[in-house]
N, C-alpha and C positions, 0 to 999 in steps of 0.2 A: 210179217209186215217187216217191210227194208227200212234201210235206213236211208236218212234224208240226205242228198245229194248236197257237194257244198256249192256255194254260187260262185266260186273263184277255184277253181280244183285246178291243182299242183301239177306239173310235168317235169320228170329225172331231162334236167340237162346235162352234158360233158364240156366242161372249159379246161381250158391250160392255163396257168397263173404260172409263174417264178414261184420255185421253192421258197426263198426268205417272204414273201409277201402272204403263203398261207401260213407260213411259222409264225408272220406277224398279227395273223389273224387270230389262230391258235392261243396265242398268247393273252389277247383280250379275253378270251373266250374262258368259265369255270368249264369245270368237267361235264355239268348238266345241259350247257349249253349246246345247240344248235349251230352251226357251222353254215347251213344251209340257209338258214333261220337271218342268221347275221347279214351273209352277202345280199339276201333277197330284201333286206333293210336299207341296207350302204346303195345298192339298184334306185330303190323307191327314194331314198334322201336325192341320190345322183339327179331323178331324174325331176324332182320338184314334187312327188307326190309324199307331202309328208306336212303335218303344220305345226308351225314354230314350238309350240305348247309340248311337244312330242319329242324332243330333242333334249336331252339330260347337258346340265349344266359345263360338264365336262367338255362333253361332243361339243357344243356350242365354243365354247374358248377356243379350243382346237383348233375347230373352222375359220373363225377371227384371224387366230396367229395364222394359219394357212393364207390366209387371204392378204393380210395387211404388207405393206412396205415399211411405213414407219416404223425403225428402228427403237423408239421410244414404247408405244405401243407396244409392238411384237414383246420386248423385254419384260412390259408389266403382265401382258396375255400368259407369256411362259412361267412367271412367278405364280400366275395364280391355278396354272394347270398344274405345278408340281407342288404345290403346297399340300395337304391333308384337306381342307376343305374348300375346295373352288368353286361354292358357294357363297361363301362371305356369312352362313347365317352361325351364330353360336350354337 
């Protein structure tokens, strides 16, 4: 009996990234997380191929911080991002 084929198979590619970016990505990953999966998720987000409910609170706050020009809002978002509980839940 053969294995079931994936409906969306993967393909290996080769890309060049600055070493500092690779190190920053690696800093976000745990020992068991996949760099390829992380980059694939980042590409999906950039292309708008995601649901808002799939984004965690810290990532959403970081996206808002990067997008806003308002200094007061940037400060508030940065404070939330650097807190230990960005969701505000008890």
